[in-house]
C-alpha positions as CSV (number, residue, x, y, z in Angstrom):
1,M,140.1,11.8,73.9
2,T,143.7,12.3,72.9
3,E,145.5,15.2,74.6
4,V,148.9,16.0,73.2
5,T,151.1,19.2,73.1
6,I,153.6,19.6,70.3
7,T,156.5,21.9,71.3
8,T,159.5,22.8,69.1
9,L,162.4,23.0,71.6
10,P,165.0,25.7,71.3
11,A,168.0,25.0,69.1
12,A,170.9,23.4,70.9
13,P,174.1,21.6,69.9
14,L,173.4,18.2,68.6
15,H,176.1,15.8,67.2
16,V,176.3,12.3,65.8
17,F,178.8,10.0,67.5
18,E,179.7,7.2,65.1
19,I,182.1,4.3,65.5
20,W,183.5,2.5,62.5
21,G,186.7,1.1,63.9
22,N,187.6,-0.7,67.1
23,A,184.2,-0.5,69.0
24,A,185.6,-2.3,72.1
25,S,188.4,0.1,72.5
26,V,186.1,3.1,71.9
27,A,183.7,1.8,74.5
28,K,186.5,1.4,77.1
29,R,187.9,4.9,76.4
30,F,184.3,6.3,76.5
31,K,183.6,4.8,80.0
32,A,187.0,6.0,81.3
33,A,186.3,9.6,80.0
34,T,182.6,9.9,81.0
35,G,182.0,7.5,83.9
36,F,179.2,5.7,82.2
37,A,179.0,3.1,79.4
38,L,177.9,3.7,75.9
39,P,174.1,3.1,75.8
40,A,172.8,-0.1,74.3
41,T,170.8,-0.1,71.0
42,G,167.4,1.5,71.6
43,R,168.4,3.1,74.9
44,S,169.9,6.4,76.2
45,G,172.3,7.2,78.9
46,G,174.2,10.0,80.4
47,N,174.7,12.4,83.2
48,D,173.9,16.1,83.8
49,A,176.5,17.2,81.2
50,L,176.2,14.7,78.5
51,R,173.4,12.5,77.0
52,L,173.8,9.8,74.3
53,I,170.8,8.3,72.5
54,R,171.5,5.2,70.5
55,F,169.4,4.5,67.4
56,E,171.7,2.3,65.3
57,P,174.3,-0.3,66.1
58,T,177.2,2.1,65.9
59,V,175.5,5.5,65.9
60,W,174.4,7.8,68.8
61,L,172.9,11.3,68.9
62,V,174.8,13.4,71.5
63,E,173.5,16.3,73.5
64,G,175.7,18.3,75.8
65,D,179.4,18.7,76.5
66,I,181.3,16.8,73.7
67,S,184.7,18.1,74.7
68,A,186.1,14.6,75.6
69,L,184.5,12.7,72.8
70,G,187.0,13.5,70.0
71,D,189.8,11.8,72.0
72,V,187.5,8.9,72.9
73,L,186.9,8.2,69.2
74,A,190.5,8.8,68.1
75,D,190.8,7.2,64.6
76,D,187.9,4.8,65.2
77,G,185.0,7.1,64.3
78,A,183.7,10.6,63.9
79,L,181.8,13.2,65.8
80,T,179.7,15.3,63.4
81,A,177.6,18.4,64.2
82,I,174.1,18.2,62.9
83,S,172.3,20.9,64.9
84,G,171.4,22.9,61.8
85,G,169.8,20.0,60.0
86,V,167.5,18.7,62.8
87,V,164.5,20.1,64.7
88,H,163.9,18.8,68.2
89,M,160.2,18.5,69.1
90,R,158.6,17.3,72.2
91,L,155.3,15.5,72.2
92,S,153.8,15.7,75.7
93,G,150.6,14.8,77.4
94,P,148.7,11.5,77.8
95,G,148.1,11.2,74.0
96,W,151.7,11.3,72.7
97,R,151.8,7.5,72.1
98,T,148.5,7.5,70.1
99,L,149.7,10.5,68.0
100,L,152.9,8.6,67.1
101,M,150.8,5.7,65.8
102,E,149.2,8.0,63.2
103,G,151.1,7.7,59.9
104,G,153.8,5.7,61.7
105,V,155.2,2.2,61.4
106,F,156.4,1.8,65.0
107,D,154.5,0.5,68.0
108,A,154.7,3.5,70.2
109,E,152.0,2.2,72.4
110,S,154.1,-0.8,73.6
111,P,154.7,-0.6,77.4
112,A,158.3,-1.7,76.6
113,F,158.9,1.7,74.8
114,A,159.4,3.5,78.2
115,A,161.5,6.3,79.6
116,G,165.1,6.0,78.3
117,C,164.1,4.1,75.2
118,S,164.8,5.3,71.7
119,A,163.8,4.3,68.2
120,A,164.4,5.2,64.6
121,T,161.2,5.1,62.5
122,I,159.2,6.6,59.6
123,I,156.2,8.8,60.3
124,D,154.2,10.2,57.4
125,H,157.1,9.3,55.1
126,V,159.7,11.2,57.3
127,N,162.7,9.6,59.1
128,V,162.2,10.4,62.7
129,R,164.3,9.6,65.8
130,L,162.3,9.1,69.0
131,H,163.5,9.3,72.6
132,V,161.1,8.6,75.5
133,V,161.8,11.3,78.1
134,S,159.1,10.2,80.6
135,D,155.7,8.5,80.8
136,D,154.2,11.8,79.6
137,A,156.7,13.0,77.0
138,C,158.6,11.8,73.9
139,D,161.2,13.8,72.0
140,A,161.3,13.6,68.2
141,Y,164.3,14.6,66.2
142,V,163.1,15.5,62.7
143,P,165.0,16.6,59.6
144,L,164.7,20.4,59.2
145,S,163.5,20.1,55.7
146,F,160.5,18.0,56.8
147,S,159.8,19.5,60.2
148,Q,157.1,22.0,59.2
149,G,155.2,19.4,57.2
150,L,155.4,16.8,60.0
151,R,154.4,19.3,62.7
152,H,151.4,20.2,60.5
153,F,150.5,16.5,60.1
154,W,150.7,15.9,63.8
155,K,148.6,19.0,64.6
156,Q,145.9,17.8,62.2
157,A,146.0,14.3,63.5
158,A,145.9,15.4,67.1
159,G,142.8,17.5,66.3
160,I,141.1,14.5,64.6
161,L,142.0,12.2,67.5
162,A,140.7,14.7,70.1
163,G,137.5,14.7,68.1
């Protein structure tokens, strides 16, 4: 039996932090400003005020206080607000991994995909960014224009899997 709860989380500021210039200098400035290093590809990192989730070689999603990040990037990148275009959903319960395998092309059942890991993938023809929050929960960042359709797909799949 697959038990999973799909929750749309309240809207909150979300930004893309992108480096296109001197990555080493940005990383050094970032650590000095925040006290932690930029997360590696496929990982997240942060503190109580700021969380970065890395999905691509030079791109991170940012949640929290971005006040120092503009100076960190200087002319080596951009910080772009994307809150209005992305829906943040949480899949929770023991069946979240199985649900992500439905219509997906990513091995969400791998034990290596654990808390603090992230992935960019396609699920039911939709670009989705995943961030494992804990053993029992994974956050999905879904384009607003596809969020209702994907939520419907997941609810149908969860019902079939619970069968």
